[in-house]
C-alpha positions in Angstrom: 6.1 16.7 3.5 5.6 12.7 2.6 3.0 11.1 0.6 1.5 8.0 1.5 -0.1 6.5 -1.8 -2.5 3.1 -1.0 -3.2 1.6 -4.1 -6.6 -0.1 -4.7 -10.0 0.1 -6.9 -12.9 2.2 -5.2 -16.1 0.8 -4.6 -17.9 -1.8 -2.6 -16.9 -4.5 -5.5 -13.5 -4.4 -4.5 -13.6 -4.2 -0.7 -11.6 -6.9 0.7 -9.8 -7.6 -2.1 -6.3 -8.2 -2.5 -5.8 -6.0 -5.1 -7.0 -3.0 -2.9 -4.6 -4.4 0.3 -3.6 -0.7 -0.5 -6.3 0.9 0.8 -6.4 -0.5 3.9 -3.0 0.4 4.9 -4.2 4.1 4.4 -7.1 3.5 6.1 -5.3 1.8 9.3 -3.0 4.9 9.4 -5.7 7.4 9.3 -7.0 5.3 12.4 -4.4 5.7 14.0 -3.8 9.0 13.3 -6.8 10.7 14.0 -7.0 11.8 10.5 -10.1 12.4 8.7 -10.2 11.0 5.1 -12.0 12.9 2.6 -12.7 12.6 -1.0 -10.8 15.6 -3.2 -13.0 15.6 -6.5 -9.7 18.2 -7.5 -7.2 15.4 -7.1 -9.5 12.0 -7.8 -8.6 11.0 -4.4 -9.4 10.1 -0.8 -7.3 12.4 1.0 -6.3 13.5 4.4 -3.7 15.5 6.1 -1.8 15.0 9.4 1.3 14.8 11.1 4.1 12.4 12.4 6.6 13.4 14.5 8.2 16.5 13.3 7.2 15.6 9.5 3.5 16.3 7.8 2.4 13.7 5.9 -0.6 13.3 3.2 -2.3 10.2 2.9 -3.9 9.8 -0.4 -6.6 6.9 -2.2 -6.6 7.2 -5.8 -10.0 6.6 -6.9 -9.5 6.7 -10.3 -9.4 2.5 -10.7 -5.9 0.6 -10.7 -4.8 1.3 -14.2 -4.9 5.3 -13.6 -3.4 5.6 -10.4 -0.3 7.3 -11.8 -3.0 10.8 -12.7 -4.3 11.5 -8.9 -0.6 10.5 -7.8 1.0 13.0 -10.0 -1.2 15.9 -9.5 -0.5 15.6 -5.9 2.9 15.5 -6.3 3.3 18.1 -8.3 0.5 20.5 -6.9 2.6 19.8 -3.3 6.1 20.4 -5.3 7.5 17.0 -3.8 10.6 15.5 -4.7 10.7 11.0 -5.4 12.1 10.8 -1.9 8.7 12.0 -0.5 6.5 9.6 -2.0 5.6 6.0 -0.5 3.8 3.8 -2.5 1.6 0.9 -0.9 0.7 -1.8 -2.8 -0.1 -5.5 -3.0 2.5 -8.1 -4.6 1.2 -11.3 -5.6 4.9 -12.5 -5.1 5.2 -12.1 -1.7 3.4 -14.9 0.3 0.3 -13.6 2.1 1.7 -12.2 5.5 4.7 -11.0 4.4 5.9 -7.4 3.9 8.8 -5.4 2.2 10.1 -2.3 2.2 11.9 -1.3 -1.1 13.7 2.5 -1.5 12.9 1.9 -5.5 12.3 -0.4 -8.4 10.5 -1.3 -11.3 6.8 -2.0 -11.4 7.2 -5.7 -12.0 3.8 -5.4 -14.3 1.6 -3.8 -11.7 -0.5 -1.6 -13.5 -1.2 0.8 -11.0 2.9 1.1 -10.5 2.9 1.2 -14.0 0.9 4.1 -13.9 2.8 6.3 -11.0 5.9 5.3 -12.9 4.5 7.2 -16.4 3.2 10.1 -14.8 5.5 11.1 -12.4 8.7 10.4 -14.7 10.7 8.7 -12.1 11.0 5.0 -10.7 13.2 6.7 -7.9 10.2 6.0 -4.9 9.8 4.1 -2.1 7.3 0.7 -2.3 5.5 -0.9 0.6 5.0 -4.5 -0.9 2.2 -5.9 1.0 2.3 -10.0 0.1 -0.9 -12.0 -1.1 0.3 -14.3 -2.6 -0.9 -16.2 -5.4 -4.5 -18.5 -5.4 -4.0 -21.6 -3.9 -6.9 -22.9 -6.4 -4.8 -22.1 -9.6 -6.9 -19.1 -10.4 -5.9 -16.7 -12.6 -4.4 -13.8 -11.1 -6.4 -10.8 -12.2 -9.3 -12.9 -11.1 -7.4 -14.0 -7.7 -6.3 -10.1 -7.1 -10.2 -9.0 -7.6 -11.7 -11.7 -5.8 -12.3 -11.3 -2.0 -9.9 -13.1 0.5 -11.2 -15.9 1.9 -12.9 -16.0 5.3 -9.9 -18.2 6.4 -7.1 -15.7 5.4 -8.7 -12.2 6.8 -6.9 -12.6 10.7 -3.4 -12.8 8.5 -4.8 -9.6 6.1 -5.8 -7.8 9.1 -2.4 -8.3 10.9 0.0 -7.6 7.8 -1.8 -4.5 7.3 -1.2 -3.3 10.6 2.5 -4.4 10.2 2.9 -2.7 7.1 1.4 0.5 8.3 4.1 0.3 11.4 6.7 -0.2 8.5 5.0 2.9 7.0 5.8 4.8 9.9 9.1 3.7 10.4 9.8 5.2 6.9 8.5 8.5 7.5 10.1 8.8 10.8 13.3 7.0 10.5 14.1 6.7 6.5 13.6 3.8 4.3 16.9 1.8 5.2 15.9 1.5 9.1 12.3 0.1 7.8 13.9 -2.3 5.7 16.3 -3.6 8.4 13.6 -3.6 10.6 10.6 -5.3 8.3 11.8 -7.1 5.8 12.1 -10.1 7.5 9.0 -10.0 9.8 5.5 -11.8 9.6 2.6 -11.6 11.3 2.5 -14.0 14.3 -0.8 -15.3 13.1 0.9 -16.0 9.6 3.7 -18.1 11.0 1.3 -19.5 13.1 -0.7 -20.8 9.7 2.9 -21.6 8.1 3.3 -24.4 10.9 0.0 -26.0 10.6 -1.4 -25.2 14.3 -4.7 -23.2 12.9 
């Protein structure tokens, strides 16, 4: 079994914000795979189980707010007796340009409170990450304000495409391994993002 966790903050207040883009990746995966997500009070997460090829997949969106993401993740991880190689975390990254994705086999938390909580609770940094670029504010806003504010309307098309790209990469990680996903996706950008960079929109 693989546990795919999308990080974010629960509630309508935080929908369509950079810090909750991990939730969007899990939602995209659930929609593609016909997986019904449901709230689990026991695990304090929205979860769903499905299969990809011969691999069982557990999707999860922690509902504890970002800073305590490790609580539901570690509860699921231990309940299903998973190893660090079975965990994939989809997470926003302000140091990546909007529209970029990076698959990483492991690494530090980089100051991200959600990753920090998971590392603390599961006791290892050796789990895969699906980093989704959300960039920094073009208007010089504080990082916290930036990641907790809605995406500007003009960025929504890029966000939608990068969520789909990240979901593709997660499925590649599950089916073919992290190394293959790194080779196939770390240099990819959504076409709409390329157009914006080129000044065509």
